[in-house]
Each structure stands twice: as C-alpha cells, then as structure tokens.
C-alpha positions as CSV (number, residue, x, y, z in Angstrom):
1,M,94.9,95.8,82.0
2,K,97.3,97.0,79.4
3,P,96.9,100.5,78.1
4,D,95.5,100.9,74.4
5,N,96.9,103.4,71.7
6,Y,96.0,106.5,71.9
7,H,92.9,106.3,69.6
8,T,91.5,103.9,72.3
9,L,92.4,106.5,75.1
10,L,90.7,109.4,73.3
11,E,87.4,107.4,73.4
12,R,88.1,106.5,77.1
13,L,88.5,110.5,77.8
14,E,85.5,111.0,76.0
15,E,83.5,108.5,78.4
16,F,85.3,109.6,81.2
17,E,83.7,113.2,80.6
18,E,80.2,111.7,80.3
19,Y,80.9,109.6,83.5
20,E,81.8,113.0,85.3
21,G,78.6,114.3,84.3
22,H,79.8,116.8,81.4
23,S,78.9,117.4,78.0
24,R,80.8,115.8,75.3
25,K,82.5,118.8,73.0
26,S,84.1,116.7,70.5
27,K,86.2,119.4,68.8
28,R,88.4,120.1,71.7
29,H,89.5,116.3,71.3
30,Q,90.3,116.4,67.5
31,S,93.8,117.8,68.3
32,F,94.9,115.2,71.2
33,R,98.3,114.3,70.9
34,P,100.2,111.6,72.7
35,H,102.4,112.7,75.3
36,K,106.1,112.5,74.2
37,P,108.2,110.6,76.8
38,K,111.2,112.0,78.3
39,R,114.3,110.4,77.0
40,L,116.0,108.2,79.2
41,S,119.6,108.1,79.5
42,D,121.6,105.0,78.7
43,N,121.6,103.7,82.2
44,D,118.1,104.4,82.6
45,Q,117.2,102.5,79.5
46,K,119.2,99.4,80.7
47,F,117.4,99.2,84.1
48,V,114.1,99.4,82.1
49,R,114.9,96.7,79.9
50,T,116.0,94.8,83.0
51,Q,113.7,95.1,85.4
52,G,110.4,93.1,84.9
53,D,107.3,95.6,85.7
54,S,105.9,97.3,82.5
55,V,102.9,99.1,82.8
56,G,101.1,96.0,81.2
57,N,101.8,94.2,84.6
58,F,100.3,97.3,86.5
59,H,97.3,96.0,88.4
60,F,96.1,98.1,91.6
61,T,94.4,97.7,94.7
62,Y,92.3,100.7,94.2
63,Q,89.0,99.6,92.8
64,A,88.7,102.3,90.2
65,A,85.8,102.8,88.0
66,R,86.4,101.7,84.4
67,F,86.9,105.1,82.7
68,E,88.8,106.4,86.0
69,E,91.3,102.9,85.5
70,G,92.4,103.8,81.9
71,W,93.1,107.1,83.1
72,L,95.2,106.2,86.0
73,L,96.9,103.9,83.8
74,D,98.2,106.5,81.4
75,S,99.0,108.9,84.1
76,L,100.9,106.7,86.5
77,G,102.3,104.0,84.2
78,Y,105.4,105.8,84.0
79,F,105.9,106.1,87.9
80,Y,105.2,102.3,88.1
81,E,107.7,101.4,85.2
82,Q,110.5,103.3,86.6
83,R,109.7,101.7,90.1
84,W,108.6,105.1,91.8
85,I,105.5,103.1,92.9
86,S,104.4,99.7,93.0
87,D,100.4,100.1,93.7
88,V,97.7,102.5,94.0
89,L,95.9,102.0,97.1
90,R,93.2,104.4,97.2
91,K,91.9,108.2,96.5
92,V,92.5,110.2,99.3
93,K,91.1,113.3,97.7
94,G,88.8,114.3,94.7
95,G,88.4,118.2,93.0
96,K,87.8,120.1,90.4
97,E,91.6,120.5,89.1
98,A,92.9,117.0,90.4
99,S,92.7,114.1,92.4
100,V,95.1,112.5,94.8
101,Y,95.8,109.0,95.3
102,L,97.6,107.1,98.0
103,C,100.5,104.9,96.7
104,R,102.7,102.3,97.6
105,S,106.2,103.2,97.2
106,G,108.6,101.3,94.8
107,E,112.1,100.8,95.1
108,Q,113.1,104.3,94.0
109,V,111.4,106.0,97.2
110,D,113.0,105.7,100.7
111,A,109.4,106.0,102.3
112,P,106.5,103.3,102.4
113,L,104.0,105.7,101.0
114,V,103.6,108.6,98.6
115,A,100.8,110.7,97.2
116,A,99.9,110.9,93.4
117,K,98.3,113.9,92.4
118,V,96.7,113.3,89.1
119,Y,95.3,116.1,86.8
120,R,91.9,115.9,85.5
121,P,91.4,115.8,81.7
122,R,92.4,119.5,80.5
123,M,88.8,119.6,79.2
124,L,87.4,118.9,82.6
125,R,89.5,121.7,84.5
126,N,87.5,124.3,85.7
127,L,89.6,127.0,87.3
128,R,88.1,130.3,87.1
129,D,90.0,133.3,86.0
130,D,93.1,131.3,85.5
131,H,94.6,134.0,83.4
132,I,95.2,136.4,86.5
133,Y,97.6,133.8,87.7
134,R,99.2,133.2,84.1
135,E,100.0,137.1,84.0
136,G,103.7,137.4,84.2
137,R,104.6,133.7,83.8
138,I,106.7,132.0,81.8
139,V,105.7,128.9,79.9
140,L,107.4,126.0,81.0
141,D,107.7,122.5,79.3
142,E,107.7,119.1,80.6
143,D,111.2,119.5,81.8
144,G,110.9,122.9,83.5
145,H,112.7,124.6,80.8
146,E,111.0,128.1,79.3
147,V,109.3,127.7,76.1
148,H,110.8,129.8,73.2
149,D,109.0,127.8,70.4
150,V,107.3,130.6,68.5
151,Q,104.8,128.3,67.1
152,M,103.9,126.7,70.2
153,L,103.7,130.2,72.0
154,H,101.3,131.5,69.0
155,A,99.4,128.3,69.5
156,I,98.9,129.4,73.4
157,I,98.0,133.0,72.3
158,T,95.3,131.9,69.5
159,R,93.9,129.2,72.1
160,T,94.4,126.4,69.6
161,N,93.7,122.6,71.1
162,F,97.4,122.5,71.0
163,G,98.1,125.5,72.9
164,E,95.7,124.5,75.6
165,Q,97.7,121.1,76.0
166,V,100.8,123.3,76.2
167,R,99.4,125.6,78.8
168,H,98.0,122.6,80.6
169,Q,101.6,121.0,81.0
170,S,103.0,124.3,81.8
171,W,100.4,124.6,84.8
172,I,101.6,121.1,86.1
173,T,105.2,121.9,85.7
174,H,105.0,125.2,87.5
175,E,103.7,123.1,90.5
176,F,106.3,120.7,90.4
177,T,109.3,123.0,89.8
178,T,107.8,125.2,93.1
179,L,107.7,122.3,95.3
180,Q,111.5,121.4,94.3
181,T,112.4,125.1,94.7
182,L,110.6,125.1,98.1
183,Y,111.6,121.9,99.4
184,E,115.0,122.6,98.9
185,E,114.6,125.7,100.7
186,G,113.4,123.9,103.8
187,A,110.1,124.9,103.4
188,D,107.0,122.7,105.0
189,V,106.1,121.0,101.6
190,P,105.8,117.6,100.3
191,R,108.9,116.5,99.1
192,P,108.5,116.3,95.2
193,Y,110.0,112.9,93.5
194,E,109.1,112.8,89.9
195,M,106.5,114.6,87.3
196,A,104.9,112.7,84.4
197,H,102.8,114.5,81.8
198,N,99.8,114.5,83.9
199,A,100.7,113.6,87.4
200,I,103.0,114.6,90.1
201,L,104.7,112.0,92.7
202,M,105.2,113.8,96.3
203,G,105.8,112.8,99.6
204,Y,102.6,111.6,101.7
205,L,101.7,113.3,105.3
206,G,99.4,110.6,107.0
207,D,99.0,106.7,107.3
208,E,97.8,104.0,105.4
209,T,94.4,104.2,106.9
210,L,94.1,108.2,107.2
211,A,95.4,110.9,105.0
212,A,96.5,114.0,107.1
213,P,93.4,116.3,107.2
214,T,93.4,120.0,106.4
215,L,93.7,122.6,108.8
216,N,90.3,123.7,108.3
217,E,89.2,120.4,109.8
218,I,91.3,120.8,113.0
219,D,90.5,122.6,116.4
220,L,93.9,123.3,117.5
221,D,94.6,122.5,121.6
222,A,95.5,125.6,123.6
223,G,98.7,127.0,123.0
224,E,99.2,125.5,119.6
225,A,97.6,128.2,117.3
226,E,100.2,131.0,117.8
227,P,103.5,128.9,117.2
228,L,101.7,126.9,114.4
229,F,100.7,130.6,112.7
230,D,104.3,131.6,113.1
231,R,105.5,128.7,111.6
232,L,103.2,129.4,108.5
233,L,104.5,132.9,108.2
234,H,108.0,131.3,108.2
235,N,106.8,129.3,105.3
236,I,105.4,132.2,103.6
237,D,108.3,134.4,104.3
238,L,110.5,131.4,102.3
239,M,108.1,131.7,99.6
240,L,108.5,135.6,99.2
241,G,112.4,135.2,99.2
242,K,112.3,132.7,96.5
243,E,109.5,134.8,94.3
244,R,106.8,133.2,94.8
245,V,103.2,133.9,96.0
246,H,100.8,130.7,96.8
247,G,97.8,132.5,95.0
248,D,95.1,130.4,96.7
249,L,96.6,130.0,100.5
250,S,94.0,129.2,103.2
251,A,93.5,126.7,105.8
252,Y,92.0,124.3,103.1
253,N,95.5,124.2,101.5
254,V,97.6,123.2,104.6
255,L,97.7,119.8,105.8
256,Y,98.3,118.7,109.3
257,W,99.2,115.6,111.0
258,D,100.5,115.2,114.8
259,G,101.9,118.8,115.0
260,D,103.3,118.6,111.4
261,I,102.1,120.6,108.3
262,A,102.5,120.6,104.8
263,L,101.5,123.7,102.5
264,I,99.7,122.1,99.4
265,D,98.4,122.9,95.9
266,F,101.1,125.2,94.1
267,P,99.6,125.3,90.5
268,Q,98.4,128.9,90.6
269,V,101.6,130.2,92.0
270,V,102.7,133.8,91.0
271,S,105.5,136.0,90.8
272,P,105.6,139.4,92.9
273,H,107.4,140.4,89.7
274,G,105.3,141.1,86.3
275,N,101.6,140.2,87.9
276,R,99.7,143.7,88.3
277,N,97.8,141.5,90.7
278,A,100.3,139.9,92.6
279,Y,100.1,141.9,96.0
280,A,96.2,141.8,95.8
281,I,96.3,137.9,95.7
282,F,98.9,137.9,98.4
283,E,96.9,140.0,100.6
284,R,94.1,137.8,100.0
285,D,96.0,134.7,100.9
286,I,97.2,136.0,104.2
287,T,93.6,137.1,105.1
288,R,92.2,133.7,104.3
289,L,94.9,132.2,106.3
290,C,94.2,135.0,109.3
291,E,90.7,134.1,109.3
292,Y,91.0,130.5,110.2
293,F,93.7,131.5,113.4
294,I,91.4,134.3,114.5
295,G,88.9,131.4,114.7
296,Q,91.4,129.6,117.0
297,G,91.9,132.5,119.4
298,L,94.3,134.8,117.8
299,S,94.4,138.5,117.6
300,L,95.6,139.5,113.8
301,H,95.5,142.3,111.5
302,P,95.8,140.6,107.9
303,R,96.3,143.9,105.9
304,R,98.9,145.3,108.0
305,L,101.0,141.7,108.2
306,A,100.4,141.3,104.6
307,A,102.3,144.7,104.0
308,D,104.7,144.5,106.6
309,L,105.9,141.0,104.9
310,W,105.6,142.2,101.2
311,T,107.8,145.6,102.0
312,A,110.2,143.6,103.8
313,H,111.3,141.7,100.8
314,G,111.5,145.2,98.7
315,Y,108.3,144.9,96.7
316,R,106.3,147.9,96.6
317,L,102.3,148.3,97.3
318,T,101.2,149.3,94.2
319,P,98.7,146.6,93.4
320,E,96.1,146.9,90.2
321,I,93.2,144.9,91.7
322,H,91.1,142.9,89.3
323,P,87.5,142.9,89.6
324,S,86.9,139.4,90.5
325,L,89.5,139.3,93.3
326,L,87.7,139.5,96.5
327,E,87.4,142.1,98.6
328,T,88.7,141.9,102.3
329,D,87.9,143.7,105.5
330,E,90.5,144.9,108.1
331,R,90.6,142.9,111.4
C-alpha cells in the first residue's frame, strides 16, 4: 500500500479519530503540515538510491485495521526505507499515548527483533496535566536541538495548531534523548536506535511469541525481590545523576523478562532543576514503586528513601506540590 499525499493522510487521520471513538474536531486539523524529513548525508542518499526498499513496497505481516495501516505506513516508513526494520509483526501494547509494535529488524540492527513505539495522533493524546511535566523543560526539535525560533516559541505559548505540533514533537524527542543518555550511562532501558517524526525504534525485551510483561504482572520468586529492588534503585540513582526524574515510574513501567528488567516510558521526564514539582513527582515515583515491592514482602519507607536519594545528589527538599499530584502515606 503506497502512502498518499498529506491531504489524503489528513482524511485518514480524521477517519482514524472516528474509528477510535472520538468526535471529529476539524479546526484542529486545518493547520496540519507534513513532517520535514531529516536531511540525509551524501552517503545516506547514495544508499537509499541503490537499495530497493521504498515505503511503497512496505507490506507487513501485522493485520492492521485500514486506518491504522495508513498511520503505521506514515510513522514507520522511514525506518523501513533506511533498513532499520523489515516487517511489522504484531501490536504488543496499546495505550492512550502510544502503541508499541514488534518489528523484524532490518540490516541496520544487530538484533532479530525491535520495538517501535508509535505515538497516537496529537489530537487523540490524553495526558492529564501535562503542563506539570513541561515546566522548566526546554523545547526540542526533531534533531534534539533546543528551539530558539521566536515564532515557534510564540506558537507554543499561544497554543496554535502549529505550536501544538511543535510541543508534540518535543515530547517525543525528550523521550528519545533521555533513552540515549541513560543507555549510554549503563541504565536498564531499551537501546534507542532511531527516531522518526511520530515514532521511536528501540530494543525489544521478550521473544517472537511473547513480549516481556510489566513488573506488576509478576510475582517474584523468594529471594528475588530485594536484589531486583536494589537494581531499580541503582537505575533511579543513575537517572538523578543525569538530572532526570522519570515522572511516571511504577511497576507498570518496568518490563521483566527472565530476571532482566527495562525501565520504559520517558516522555514526561522532568529535571530536578526548574520544575517546582520535581521532588513531589520524584517522591510519588518512589512510593508507587515501593508499593509493589512491599506487596512482594519487603519492608520499605518510601518517603524516607526518596528524601535520602534526593539529598544525596545535592538537591533541596523544597517542593511546591501541585494540587493534582497524589498524596502518599508514609509506610
């Protein structure tokens, strides 16, 4: 199925919105602009010309719904053309923010399988109070560079359609650059391979028939809970050292596979600096994670643990707690 022009794609997105059960809001679509592809180097351009894989030849095993298929072609076509992936095998996770698809790797990847996280269309995203996480964060473009363009920043502030598109791209780029930083630091996160305008390609945990479940689905064996919790604390310590707070950490965002783990879902990551709610968010992360391990038999004190980790990196305990952040009780 060959991708159509962006006017046809726009119609697809409207159909996709109806298919997902949301009301159509046509004003939001009027300023839709096509993604500006990354400029390829001379060597990359030569490679693309000589290899035979174009998105027009991209036929995948996964039996997607008609509107979903068009969205996947647009979101994953770049990965296919650049030989990062050769097939889409199945959907392994669906969510309000994004869906994750299992893909067969292309020649660029030294692993047989990879995961593609495809963000839902911007108009369908539904993250409550996302401004809490955006506070103090720089705006990033698709290349990971800080946006300084006055018109673009003004569009974000005034919440124009174009500004919302820039915000959406920045949200995705923050996740990808965070994965890069943490992976290079040795954290237990999926290996980030590449980013397109609406998707991230990363390492996959599991096998071809079964994706790694999240930790909340697992009852740990006796003696496994304590070393696994210590390993997660090590990862949190690494994150703080790189000035990152996950922002939505819990057993639901940790993959588990035969003793291996991977922390996932970083688009809402915040910095300990510049966000008034950073410590409150961090304490909530620690508390939610501790709740799972308390259920596995460990005796933990989340608030004390959060304060110790935070101050060990020289951060001050002066949070201004936003009313929408959940209150937590001492264990």
